[in-house]
Steps between C-alpha positions, in 0.01 A plus 500: 500500500640834393493823699507701177217752473212390282444696178224759524174442316394746231217619725741565790734694268205715383399570862857595586519740203167656603628540855819665372296753303297585811818531709654726232202738521525502880877550491483784246235668715725459804799644313307810401353542848822442698770616260684167531726371223389223269767265637394559860134434421581190292698351789234592754226331296708191432594471869162582652231415242603218270374187675535659846312347793331732748250452782235671286561257216744403231611724216481352152815391326588702193720473194805696617647537151180658366464720811856632474467558125172689538644714779823590321328554164230719659772716657739502202225574246274707729518817293395334174239284678353809669491683166322204340255491794439875464408449134251230604338718769256776430670837460363627831656212693878491461665211682610730786132556588389138518489281809852380599384138498385535140822681411699204639276257313546684169877508550522127571267416211682742270830335587362160407332630183815671373782282632372142475348262251195425717194527274338842556157346563652294785661812649171691479299216656751453783517868593121547473472214753744685726288815466194293602685388814575862596164643389242219527200736494632780282517591133880492505533152341313622189717812494814284533379276217446798268834666583698175468328414173608839361855454635523146358386612155768769503776277637420184301266581208601178322325299775158639404 
């Protein structure tokens, strides 16, 4: 009998990627709120969120590679992602005026749309689900869907 870890199922890998996207939104929000560096926040999340066990419950395990890539890409490409988000928002609502949670979500989604080969429709669906978790009763998920659809069509028109 081997002590080698068992390979992860496709469903578990999908759940881990979804968790990493949620953690990236939370971490980007935290960075903006606290002024911490991307490296500090990455390490904090990996040490205290990824699979951590607390009295209140266990934190989900995430895909660390995806999390780190989303974080670094969102920071490194923030200016162009924010400009793309601005173009997708109505003129009266520049990105600086929107809710900081949504701003973090658009940055993480924009990083994945522009810096990965994940199909845009998957990115949109995943981040709309995250919006639903933050705003279960609000109109924000529909807003997120519309903005991300616009961003995806700009970033990856060949996918549509």
